[in-house]
N, C-alpha and C positions, 0 to 999 in steps of 0.2 A: 790191695785185702781183697777188695773186691775181683777181680779177674783172676784172685789165687781159688776165688770161693768155686768157682764153675768149674775148678779141673777136679782129678782126682787127689788125692795123697801124692800118689806117685808122681805123676806127671808136672805137679806144682813145684816140684823138688830140682825141676829141668828151666821153671822161670825166674829170669834173676832180675830187679829192679832196681830203677836209676830215680832219686830226684828226680824234680824240677833245675835249671840251671841256676846256680846260688851266684852274686854275684861275690867274690872274694875281699876286696876294699872291705865292704859294705858289711861281707860277716864278721870282721873282725873287728870293725870299730864300734857296733853299740850291741849292749845285748837282746834290745826289742828285735833289732833284722832276727837273729839267729833265735830268738824264742816263736817267729810268727814263719817264720820258714824250717826248722831243723827243731824235732825233738824229741832229742833219743831218753831223757829224764824230765822227771818231773821238776824237780827245779831247774834255775834257768841255769846255762854254758858260761862261768863268769870267767873262767881258765880253762886251757885246755888239759885234758885228764894227763894223769900220768903215762896211766895203766888202763888196761881193757876190764870193762865193769863182771863183778861176779854175777855168773847170769842170772843169777836166783833177787837180786838186789829187789828192793821194795820198790826204788828212787828209779829203775827202769822205767821207759813209758811208754811211747809207740815205734820214733824213725827207729831201725834199726834193732828193733828184737830180737833176740834168738830165737823167738819162737814164732812169731807171727809175721817180720817183715826182712827175709836174707833168703838167700846172698841180696846185698844191696852193692850198689856204686853210689859212691857220692859227687855229685855235675860241678864243679866250678867252672867259672869264667875268668879270665885273668891276664895285665899285661904285664905283671911284676912279682917275678921267683921269691922275692922275699915274701909280700902279704898273701902269694898262693902257697907257699908250707905254714904259715900261721894259719891261713883258715883252716889249712888238710888238719893242724894238729889238733884241734876240736873235735873233726867229724871223726879223727885214724880209731877211735877205739871201737867207732860203733858202726863200722861197715866193714867190708869187705873190700873195693880198693876204693882211691881216688880219682875222679876224670874229669879231666882238662875239656873242656867242648871250644871249640875249634870250626864249628858246624854253622853258632848264628850267623844269620841271612840278613836281621832286621834291622831298621835304621838304628833304635839305639844302641846294637852292634856297632855299627859303623864310629856312631859320636864317641861311646866309650871308650877303642880302639880296642876290640874285643871277639872272638867267636871267630866267625868265617874273615875277619879283615886282619886276622893276624899272618894270614896262608902268603904276606910277602916277606913277610922277615921272620924266615926259617932259624937265624940266628937264635932271636928272644924264644921261638915254639921252642928249638932244642933244651934252651936255660930254664923254661918252663920245666920239662918234663924232667930232665936231669933233677934238678932242685929234688924234689920229692923221691926218684926213683934213688937217689944216695943217703935221702932222711929220713923217709917211710920205713913203717914196719910190715904197711899193706902194697900191695900193684899199685902202679901207677900205668891206668888206661888212656886216652884217646880217642874222642870223637872228632872226626873229618869229613870233606865234599871232595869231589873228584875238582882233578882242573879242567886246563884247556885239551888235552890229549892224556892218552894212555901214558905215553914214558914221561910225561912228566907228574901226574900221580903216583907213578911207580916211585922214583924219585924221591917226593914229598914223604911217602909213607914208609921208605927206606931210612928218611929221617925221624921220622917221627919211633921206631923204634930202634933206630940205633941212641937215641935220648934214654930210652929205658921204659919206651912203653911195653906195657906185658898183652896188651888187649887194642886192637884197632877196630874200633863201627865207622863204617863208611857209608855215606849218604850220597847214591850215584844221582847226585844232583849237583849241578855246580851252582858259585855264588849266589847267580842274579836270575838263579830258577827259584821265584817266590811268588807269593799272589796267584795270579790269571795265567803268569810268568814260569811256575813250576812245574807244567810239561811231566816230561815220563822220565822216571829214572832209569840212569841206565848200566842196566847187567851186566854189560859184554864188558863194562871199567874193569865189575867187582870181580867176574873169569878170568880175567888179563891179572889181575894184584894176584888172585890167587897158581895162577901160573905159572907166576916169577918173582915171588917171596916165598924166603924156608916155607918145608912143609909144614914147621910145626909153629908157624904164622898165628895167633888166633883172631880171626876176623869176624867181625859184627856187617852184617848187612842191614839197610835200610834202606829205605823207599819204594812204594808200590804197593803196601801192603795193604791191603782193604779189605782182606778177608780174609776167615781159618787156610779154606786153600790156598792164598799167593802163597804161606808162610813154607810149604812143601814144595812147590815150585820154586820158589826164590830159592832157595837150598840148592837144590838142582841145575837153577840157569846157574849159579853163582859159586858153585862150591865152597860157599859161608862155610863158618863152625855153629851161626847164630843167624836170628832175625829179628830185628828191633823194631816196633812199634811205636808208634805215638798218637800219632792225628786219630789215627785207626782205633787204637785202644781206646780213647776218648769219646769215641762215638759208639762203639758197640768195647763194652771192659770181658765181654765172653768171647773176645776172637780169638785167644790162644785155648779154649777147651773145645774140644772133639764133640758135636750131638750126640747124644741119645739117641740110643736102638729106637729104629721108630715100633715096638713094640711094646718100648715100656712106657709106662702110666707115668706123663712129664708135665704138670700142666704151666707149669714154666717154660716148654717150648712149642712154638707153635709150627704146625705144616700145614700145608694147602695141598689141594686134592693130586698135584703136579710134583708133590714130597719138598719141594724147594720147602725153606723155613729158618725160625733164626728163635733166639729168644725172648719172650715176649717185653717191653717197656716198663708195664707193671712188674714183673718178676724181677727186673735189674733193680729198678726204684725200690722195691721193698730192702731187700736184699743191703742196699747202700744204705736206704737212713738203719734196717737191722746192725748194720755194722757199726753205725755213726753211733749207736743208742748202748750199745754194749762194750766198745771200747775205748769213746771219745767222753761219753757221756758218761758211762759207766753205770748204768740205771738200765734194768728190762725194758724192753720193747712193748708195744700195746699190743694184748691177742688181737691177732689176726685170722676173719675167712678164709678159707680154702680159695686160693684162686677160684675165677669163672669157667669155666667150661660151657658150651651149647648143650651138652650133653645133660649141666645138672639139673632138674626141674627147675624150674622157674617159682621164683616165691617172689611175695606181696614187699616189694623193698619199701616202707615209709618214709628210712631217713633221708635228709634233705641236705644236702651240700652247694654249700655258698660257694660262689667264685672269687668273695670276697677276702681278702688277708685278714683274719679274726685279731682283734686288737683289744688290749687290757681298758677296764674301764679306770680312767683317770679321770679327775674333776679339776688339774690346777693347771693352770694357764701353759698355752701349749709353748710358748718360748723353753718356761720351765724343764716339760717334758721333755722337748726338742733334746736339749743340754744333758739332763738325766741319763736320757737313750743313749747319747754319745759316749756317756763316762761306762755306762755297764756294755758297750759293745764288744763284743766275742773277741778275742786276741789268736786261739786255737788255728791254725791254718788249713785246717778239714772242715770248722764253721765258717769261715771265710770261703770256703771253694764251692761249698750246695751249690748254689744257683747257676756258676759258669758251667759245672759239671753239668746239671741236669738239664741244660742248653743244649751241651753238645747232645746230650744220651737223645734228649724229646725233640730234636728238632724237624723230626718228617708229621710227628703228633701234633705238634706245636703252631706250625705250618697249616692244619689243618682246623684246631681247634683253640682258639683264639682268647676263647676265656683262661683255657687253663696258658697260656702263653703267658695273657695281661696281668693272673695271680699270681705268677713264677716269678715273672719281672716286679712288681710292688714285693714281694717277701723280702727279708733282712736277714744278713747271716745271725746263725744261731738260733732262728727262729722255728722249732722243731712243731707247736701247734701250727702252722703256718704251711711249715711241706706237710705234717699230715695232713692238711684238706686238698693240697696237689694231688699227693699220693691217691688220695676218693676220688678227685678227678679224674683223674689218670686212669684208674681201674675200673671207673664209670665209662668212661670214652672208649676204651678197648674190648670191654663187656659192650656197648652197641658196635663198634667193628665186629667182632666174630659172630654177632648174630646177624649182622649185615652180607655176610660174604658167605654164610653158613644158608641162606635165603638167596643167595645170588652171584654165587662164585665167579660167573662168565664177567663180571664187569670189573676184575682186580685180574683181573690178563688180559693186559693189553697187547696191541698190536703194532706195528708199526704203524704210525702217522703220518700223511702226507707231506709234511714239514720233516720229520724227523728221516724220511727216504730221500728228502730232496737235501738236506744236510751232507748226509753221509754221500750222494754220489757228488757234492761241491769238493767237500774235504776228503784229503787222504786219512790214514788210520794215525796217522800223529796231530792229524788237529782237529780231530770229533770225538768225544768222551760219552757218545751215543749210545754204542756198543759194551761202553763199562759201564754205563747208568743199567741197562736194557739187565746187564748178568746180575749188576748188585743189587737191584730196586726190588723189594717185598715189602706187602704190604704194610702200612703207615703206623702199625702196633707192633712192628718187628724192629729191632735193633739193627743197624745197616748202616752202610760208612754214607760218607759227604762225599761227590766225587765233584770235585770242584772244577766248572769251566773252562778249555782251554783258550789264552787268549785274545785269537779268531774268532771263538763262541761268545765270549762275552762283550766282544765290541758288535757284532751282528745281531746279540739281542739287546741293546744298549744299558746293562750291567755296569759297562766302563769306557773310561772315556779317554781319549789320547791326546795329548801339548800338540800341537805342531810339528815341535823340533821331533818329536819321539814319530808320528805319522810320517814325517818324511823319511826319516831314517827305515821306517818298517817297508815304505815303497821300494826305495833305494836297496834292501837288502832282497826284496825279491825280484826287482828287475838283475840284477846279480846274477840271484841263484837261478833267473830262468835262463840266465846269456854262460854261464856253466854248461849246464843241463845240454843248450844246444850245441856246445861245440865240444861237447864230450869231457870236459874240466871236471875236478874235485874237489872240495873242499880241501883246505890246511888239515883240518882233523881225517880226513879220509883217507888223505895221502899218507900222514902219520901211522894211522891205523893199520893200513896194507901194510906196511913193514914191519908187525908185531910179531911175527916169526909164527902165525895161528891161523887155523886152516878158519874161512870163512864158515859162518853158520848161524840158519835162521833164526832168529830169535821165536821161541813157543808166544803164538798171539795172546795166550793168558798172559806172559809177562809184561805185553806191552798195557800197562793202565796207567790211568793218572791217579792220583792222591795224595 
């Protein structure tokens, strides 16, 4: 809803939302798990619904609401066809498709045998998708990762489609590309799928989407029908919105003297909190002053903003207060998610303003008074930043630092994020993506350490790689890719980003 709020009513119709990945077995086992992760109705989902709800039903709540949360795909992870179908039955009336996650690369997915760790068991994947395809009234979709070669990835996609998937979302990274090993998503692999799958196959591309401009570049480079952004949307919820016209009087959007800009963090924070008031708490949000602009007449502000989280007066023993507070802890997933969402949104700001970081760290789920106080702190910080930029804009226009020049000279473009960081970087009060350091950068900075076993493996790979280049040899992936029947094409530099 926050992302859609920055788009025009017409363009927001093109935005498709996915739920977070839901564990199918846990979803069917307890009402509490369903209440904490999917709330299409005010009453709990005790049994699967037999039919689609009336669009005007007073019991309809937030998730999948026909007026505010559609189109919507509900995503599950599973390794049992029967459990997946039972879980899908609960959500079928409230969504436009059910998606099977085959892309999660995390350790918990390995231990639970789901996500990307099913990709060796094609027979099971076929059964999972086909079970839904034969028994649901809504379409079935799947999210997958690329495999070790384009040919193998094509066969994998063909199997998923033959099982009954109507849409495939393809993450252009392999399973082991995560954390500091995330690296670059391979858009050429998606272009290969586009060229070799039937023309009517619907493909969504995932990976390397850091900024609004990356969306068009990805569509052009891959030929995909749509673009998915997950982490990019967390750090900048306005990523799918076009910037407003430069001539428009928009207090929410900031532009520097070089024309570069983005939506202000205090503006996005406000919208987020006001949406929670309207749709979750169902009460009016506080009356707010217009966002500050340096051109506004400066007035004496006598209000005092505390960096402490406000607490209610309570003279009862601490143990009893703690027990009662635990009992009153909100169960709404929308209130539980406020703090982690704000840490993503405000990352550059809290790195500089530790008082905001500390207050946010002490905040409790559902404590709107605390979040209102943090919002005031953010607004004050942004005001100071805007005035500082107005007084001395040169300090915010960084030139190449000596160590950055040296780093770029020592690393090739696939081993350095310096250029990407410089392209994405905005002043700390503007929403912007987080560019994760690549493996060699993280090791050089000391932010990542490796075991002796991993060090030996990396050294062996480097030695073998150099030997192959000296002998004019090619890797197995390069040999396979040479025979893909497509002419070689240089990827646009803008497409080579890490995120």
